VODO-73298 format. One line per field, with one value per atom (N, C-alpha, C, O): residue in one letter; atom name; y, z, x. Coordinates in steps of 0.05 Angstrom, whole numbers, plus 32768, in hexadecimal, padded with zeros to 4 digits. Layout:
REM VODO-73298
residu	[A | ...]
atome	[CA | ...]
py	[Y | ...]
pz	[Z | ...]
px	[X | ...]
END
This chain:
REM VODO-73298
residu	[M | M | M | M | S | S | S | S | T | T | T | T | N | N | N | N | T | T | T | T | E | E | E | E | E | E | E | E | L | L | L | L | Q | Q | Q | Q | E | E | E | E | Q | Q | Q | Q | V | V | V | V | Q | Q | Q | Q | E | E | E | E | L | L | L | L | R | R | R | R | K | K | K | K | D | D | D | D | H | H | H | H | E | E | E | E | V | V | V | V | Q | Q | Q | Q | M | M | M | M | A | A | A | A | T | T | T | T | Q | Q | Q | Q | G | G | G | G | G | G | G | G | A | A | A | A | Q | Q | Q | Q | A | A | A | A | T | T | T | T | Q | Q | Q | Q | T | T | T | T | A | A | A | A | T | T | T | T | Q | Q | Q | Q | A | A | A | A | G | G | G | G | Q | Q | Q | Q | A | A | A | A | S | S | S | S | T | T | T | T | M | M | M | M | A | A | A | A | A | A | A | A | T | T | T | T | Q | Q | Q | Q | A | A | A | A | G | G | G | G | T | T | T | T | W | W | W | W | S | S | S | S | T | T | T | T | M | M | M | M | A | A | A | A | A | A | A | A | G | G | G | G | W | W | W | W | I | I | I | I | G | G | G | G | M | M | M | M | V | V | V | V | V | V | V | V | G | G | G | G | M | M | M | M | F | F | F | F | L | L | L | L | G | G | G | G | L | L | L | L | A | A | A | A | I | I | I | I | A | A | A | A | N | N | N | N | T | T | T | T | R | R | R | R | R | R | R | R]
atome	[N | CA | C | O | N | CA | C | O | N | CA | C | O | N | CA | C | O | N | CA | C | O | N | CA | C | O | N | CA | C | O | N | CA | C | O | N | CA | C | O | N | CA | C | O | N | CA | C | O | N | CA | C | O | N | CA | C | O | N | CA | C | O | N | CA | C | O | N | CA | C | O | N | CA | C | O | N | CA | C | O | N | CA | C | O | N | CA | C | O | N | CA | C | O | N | CA | C | O | N | CA | C | O | N | CA | C | O | N | CA | C | O | N | CA | C | O | N | CA | C | O | N | CA | C | O | N | CA | C | O | N | CA | C | O | N | CA | C | O | N | CA | C | O | N | CA | C | O | N | CA | C | O | N | CA | C | O | N | CA | C | O | N | CA | C | O | N | CA | C | O | N | CA | C | O | N | CA | C | O | N | CA | C | O | N | CA | C | O | N | CA | C | O | N | CA | C | O | N | CA | C | O | N | CA | C | O | N | CA | C | O | N | CA | C | O | N | CA | C | O | N | CA | C | O | N | CA | C | O | N | CA | C | O | N | CA | C | O | N | CA | C | O | N | CA | C | O | N | CA | C | O | N | CA | C | O | N | CA | C | O | N | CA | C | O | N | CA | C | O | N | CA | C | O | N | CA | C | O | N | CA | C | O | N | CA | C | O | N | CA | C | O | N | CA | C | O | N | CA | C | O | N | CA | C | O | N | CA | C | O | N | CA | C | O | N | CA | C | O | N | CA | C | O | N | CA | C | O | N | CA | C | O | N | CA | C | O | N | CA | C | O | N | CA | C | O]
py	[7802 | 7819 | 782E | 7846 | 7825 | 7837 | 7845 | 785C | 7838 | 7845 | 785C | 7871 | 7859 | 786E | 7886 | 789D | 7880 | 7894 | 78A4 | 78BC | 7895 | 78A2 | 78B4 | 78CA | 78AA | 78B9 | 78D3 | 78E8 | 78D0 | 78E7 | 78FC | 7914 | 78F2 | 7904 | 7912 | 792A | 7904 | 7910 | 7926 | 793B | 791F | 7933 | 794C | 7962 | 7947 | 795E | 796F | 7987 | 7962 | 7971 | 7981 | 7998 | 7975 | 7983 | 799B | 79B1 | 7997 | 79AD | 79C4 | 79DB | 79BC | 79D1 | 79E0 | 79F9 | 79D2 | 79DF | 79F1 | 7A08 | 79E8 | 79F8 | 7A11 | 7A27 | 7A0E | 7A25 | 7A39 | 7A51 | 7A30 | 7A42 | 7A51 | 7A69 | 7A44 | 7A51 | 7A66 | 7A7C | 7A5F | 7A72 | 7A8B | 7AA1 | 7A86 | 7A9D | 7AAF | 7AC7 | 7AA2 | 7AB2 | 7AC2 | 7AD9 | 7AB6 | 7AC4 | 7ADB | 7AF1 | 7AD8 | 7AED | 7B03 | 7B1B | 7AFC | 7B10 | 7B21 | 7B39 | 7B13 | 7B22 | 7B34 | 7B4A | 7B2B | 7B3C | 7B55 | 7B6A | 7B51 | 7B68 | 7B7C | 7B94 | 7B71 | 7B83 | 7B93 | 7BAA | 7B85 | 7B93 | 7BA8 | 7BBE | 7BA2 | 7BB6 | 7BCE | 7BE5 | 7BCA | 7BDF | 7BF1 | 7C09 | 7BE4 | 7BF4 | 7C04 | 7C1B | 7BF8 | 7C07 | 7C1F | 7C34 | 7C1C | 7C32 | 7C48 | 7C60 | 7C40 | 7C54 | 7C63 | 7C7B | 7C55 | 7C61 | 7C75 | 7C8A | 7C6D | 7C7F | 7C98 | 7CAE | 7C95 | 7CAC | 7CBF | 7CD8 | 7CB5 | 7CC6 | 7CD3 | 7CEA | 7CC5 | 7CD1 | 7CE7 | 7CFC | 7CE4 | 7CF9 | 7D11 | 7D28 | 7D0D | 7D23 | 7D32 | 7D4B | 7D24 | 7D31 | 7D40 | 7D56 | 7D35 | 7D43 | 7D5D | 7D72 | 7D5C | 7D74 | 7D89 | 7DA1 | 7D80 | 7D93 | 7DA0 | 7DB8 | 7D90 | 7D9B | 7DAE | 7DC3 | 7DA8 | 7DBA | 7DD5 | 7DEA | 7DD3 | 7DEC | 7DFC | 7E15 | 7DEF | 7DFD | 7E0B | 7E22 | 7DFD | 7E09 | 7E21 | 7E36 | 7E1E | 7E35 | 7E4D | 7E63 | 7E47 | 7E5D | 7E6B | 7E83 | 7E5B | 7E67 | 7E78 | 7E8D | 7E6E | 7E7D | 7E97 | 7EAC | 7E96 | 7EAE | 7EC2 | 7EDA | 7EB9 | 7ECB | 7ED8 | 7EF0 | 7EC8 | 7ED2 | 7EE7 | 7EFB | 7EE2 | 7EF5 | 7F10 | 7F25 | 7F0F | 7F27 | 7F36 | 7F4F | 7F28 | 7F35 | 7F42 | 7F58 | 7F33 | 7F3E | 7F57 | 7F69 | 7F57 | 7F6F | 7F87 | 7F9D | 7F83 | 7F9A | 7FA2 | 7FBA | 7F8F | 7F95 | 7FA5 | 7FB8 | 7F9D | 7FAB | 7FC8 | 7FDA | 7FCB | 7FE6 | 7FF7 | 800E | 7FEB | 7FFA | 8003 | 8019 | 7FF1 | 7FF8 | 800D | 8020 | 800B | 801F | 803A | 804F | 803B | 8055 | 8061 | 8079 | 8051 | 805D | 8068 | 8078 | 8061 | 806B | 8085 | 8092 | 808E | 80A7 | 80BF | 80D5]
pz	[7C95 | 7C86 | 7C86 | 7C87 | 7C84 | 7C83 | 7C9D | 7C9E | 7CB3 | 7CCE | 7CD0 | 7CDA | 7CC6 | 7CC7 | 7CB5 | 7CBD | 7C9F | 7C8D | 7C9A | 7C99 | 7CA7 | 7CB5 | 7CCC | 7CD0 | 7CDB | 7CF1 | 7CE7 | 7CF2 | 7CD1 | 7CC5 | 7CBB | 7CBF | 7CAF | 7CA6 | 7CBE | 7CBC | 7CD4 | 7CEC | 7CF7 | 7CFF | 7CF7 | 7D02 | 7CF0 | 7CFA | 7CD6 | 7CC3 | 7CC8 | 7CC8 | 7CCB | 7CD0 | 7CEA | 7CEB | 7CFF | 7D19 | 7D15 | 7D20 | 7D07 | 7D02 | 7CF2 | 7CF8 | 7CDF | 7CCF | 7CE1 | 7CDF | 7CF1 | 7D03 | 7D17 | 7D1B | 7D22 | 7D35 | 7D27 | 7D33 | 7D0F | 7D00 | 7CFA | 7CFC | 7CF2 | 7CED | 7D06 | 7D05 | 7D1D | 7D36 | 7D3D | 7D45 | 7D39 | 7D3E | 7D2C | 7D35 | 7D13 | 7D00 | 7D07 | 7D06 | 7D0F | 7D17 | 7D31 | 7D33 | 7D43 | 7D5C | 7D56 | 7D61 | 7D45 | 7D3D | 7D2F | 7D34 | 7D1D | 7D0F | 7D23 | 7D20 | 7D37 | 7D4B | 7D5C | 7D62 | 7D62 | 7D72 | 7D62 | 7D6D | 7D48 | 7D37 | 7D35 | 7D35 | 7D32 | 7D30 | 7D4A | 7D4A | 7D61 | 7D7B | 7D7D | 7D87 | 7D75 | 7D77 | 7D65 | 7D6D | 7D4E | 7D3B | 7D47 | 7D46 | 7D53 | 7D5F | 7D77 | 7D7B | 7D86 | 7D9D | 7D94 | 7DA0 | 7D80 | 7D75 | 7D6A | 7D6D | 7D5C | 7D52 | 7D68 | 7D67 | 7D7D | 7D95 | 7DA2 | 7DAB | 7DA4 | 7DB0 | 7DA0 | 7DAB | 7D86 | 7D74 | 7D77 | 7D78 | 7D77 | 7D79 | 7D95 | 7D97 | 7DAA | 7DC4 | 7DC5 | 7DD1 | 7DB9 | 7DB9 | 7DAA | 7DB2 | 7D93 | 7D84 | 7D94 | 7D93 | 7DA2 | 7DB2 | 7DC9 | 7DD0 | 7DD5 | 7DEA | 7DE1 | 7DEE | 7DCA | 7DBF | 7DB8 | 7DBD | 7DAC | 7DA5 | 7DBF | 7DBF | 7DD4 | 7DED | 7DF9 | 7E04 | 7DF7 | 7E02 | 7DF4 | 7E00 | 7DD9 | 7DCA | 7DCF | 7DD0 | 7DD2 | 7DD7 | 7DF2 | 7DF5 | 7E06 | 7E21 | 7E20 | 7E2C | 7E12 | 7E10 | 7E01 | 7E09 | 7DEC | 7DDE | 7DEF | 7DF0 | 7DFE | 7E10 | 7E25 | 7E2C | 7E30 | 7E44 | 7E39 | 7E46 | 7E21 | 7E15 | 7E0F | 7E14 | 7E06 | 7E00 | 7E1B | 7E1C | 7E30 | 7E4A | 7E54 | 7E60 | 7E50 | 7E59 | 7E4A | 7E56 | 7E2F | 7E1F | 7E27 | 7E2B | 7E2A | 7E32 | 7E4D | 7E52 | 7E5F | 7E7A | 7E7A | 7E8A | 7E6A | 7E68 | 7E5E | 7E6A | 7E49 | 7E3F | 7E53 | 7E56 | 7E61 | 7E75 | 7E8C | 7E96 | 7E94 | 7EA9 | 7EA0 | 7EB0 | 7E87 | 7E7D | 7E7C | 7E83 | 7E74 | 7E73 | 7E8F | 7E92 | 7EA2 | 7EBE | 7EC8 | 7ED5 | 7EC3 | 7ECD | 7EC1 | 7ECE | 7EA7 | 7E9A | 7EA4 | 7EA3 | 7EAC | 7EB6 | 7ED2 | 7EDA | 7EE1 | 7EFC | 7EFC | 7F12 | 7EE7 | 7EE6 | 7EE6 | 7EE5]
px	[7FB7 | 7FBF | 7FA9 | 7FAE | 7F91 | 7F7A | 7F76 | 7F6C | 7F7D | 7F7B | 7F8F | 7F88 | 7FA7 | 7FBA | 7FB1 | 7FB5 | 7FA5 | 7F9C | 7F85 | 7F84 | 7F73 | 7F5D | 7F67 | 7F5D | 7F7A | 7F86 | 7F93 | 7F90 | 7FA1 | 7FAE | 7F9A | 7F9D | 7F84 | 7F6F | 7F62 | 7F5C | 7F5E | 7F52 | 7F65 | 7F5C | 7F7F | 7F92 | 7F94 | 7F95 | 7F93 | 7F93 | 7F7A | 7F7C | 7F63 | 7F4A | 7F4C | 7F43 | 7F57 | 7F5A | 7F6D | 7F68 | 7F83 | 7F96 | 7F89 | 7F8D | 7F79 | 7F6B | 7F57 | 7F56 | 7F49 | 7F36 | 7F44 | 7F3B | 7F5A | 7F69 | 7F74 | 7F74 | 7F7D | 7F88 | 7F72 | 7F77 | 7F5A | 7F44 | 7F3C | 7F36 | 7F3C | 7F35 | 7F4A | 7F43 | 7F63 | 7F79 | 7F77 | 7F7B | 7F71 | 7F6F | 7F57 | 7F58 | 7F40 | 7F29 | 7F2F | 7F26 | 7F3D | 7F44 | 7F57 | 7F53 | 7F6A | 7F7C | 7F6D | 7F73 | 7F5B | 7F4B | 7F3A | 7F37 | 7F2E | 7F1F | 7F30 | 7F28 | 7F48 | 7F5B | 7F63 | 7F65 | 7F68 | 7F6F | 7F58 | 7F5C | 7F40 | 7F29 | 7F25 | 7F1E | 7F29 | 7F27 | 7F3C | 7F36 | 7F54 | 7F6A | 7F64 | 7F69 | 7F5A | 7F53 | 7F3D | 7F3E | 7F29 | 7F13 | 7F1D | 7F14 | 7F2F | 7F3A | 7F4A | 7F47 | 7F5A | 7F6A | 7F58 | 7F5D | 7F42 | 7F30 | 7F22 | 7F1E | 7F1B | 7F0F | 7F22 | 7F1A | 7F3B | 7F4F | 7F52 | 7F55 | 7F53 | 7F56 | 7F3F | 7F43 | 7F26 | 7F0F | 7F0E | 7F05 | 7F16 | 7F17 | 7F2B | 7F25 | 7F42 | 7F56 | 7F4C | 7F51 | 7F3F | 7F34 | 7F1F | 7F1F | 7F0E | 7EFA | 7F06 | 7EFD | 7F1B | 7F29 | 7F35 | 7F33 | 7F42 | 7F4F | 7F3A | 7F3D | 7F23 | 7F0E | 7F03 | 7EFD | 7EFF | 7EF6 | 7F09 | 7F01 | 7F23 | 7F37 | 7F37 | 7F38 | 7F36 | 7F36 | 7F1D | 7F1E | 7F06 | 7EED | 7EEE | 7EE5 | 7EF9 | 7EFC | 7F0F | 7F09 | 7F25 | 7F37 | 7F2B | 7F2E | 7F1B | 7F0E | 7EFA | 7EF8 | 7EEA | 7ED6 | 7EE3 | 7EDA | 7EFA | 7F08 | 7F13 | 7F12 | 7F1E | 7F29 | 7F13 | 7F17 | 7EFC | 7EE6 | 7EDC | 7ED6 | 7EDA | 7ED2 | 7EE6 | 7EDE | 7F00 | 7F14 | 7F11 | 7F12 | 7F0E | 7F0C | 7EF2 | 7EF3 | 7EDC | 7EC3 | 7EC6 | 7EBD | 7ED3 | 7ED8 | 7EE9 | 7EE4 | 7EFD | 7F0E | 7EFE | 7F00 | 7EEF | 7EDF | 7EC9 | 7EC4 | 7EBE | 7EAA | 7EB7 | 7EAB | 7ECE | 7EDD | 7EE4 | 7EE1 | 7EED | 7EF2 | 7ED9 | 7EDA | 7EC3 | 7EAA | 7EA1 | 7E98 | 7EA3 | 7E9C | 7EAE | 7EA5 | 7EC8 | 7EDB | 7ED5 | 7ED7 | 7ECD | 7EC8 | 7EAE | 7EAB | 7E9B | 7E82 | 7E85 | 7E74 | 7E99 | 7E9D | 7EAD | 7EB0 | 7EB8 | 7EC8 | 7EB7 | 7EC2]
END
């Protein structure tokens, strides 16, 4: 009877250990997924900021170019 009890206790300990490993693995996977999503969000924000900066610089260059063109055209008259 004591052998069966010891075997059951060993099996319970193994199951507990397996469960703890599974929970730790799941926790690690969730942390990795959260970090990946945060990285994607910051990458998207940086991309949008870069796009807007490029568009603003292009618009400023266009306006300056138009005024420079007008100034050059007026000096040739």
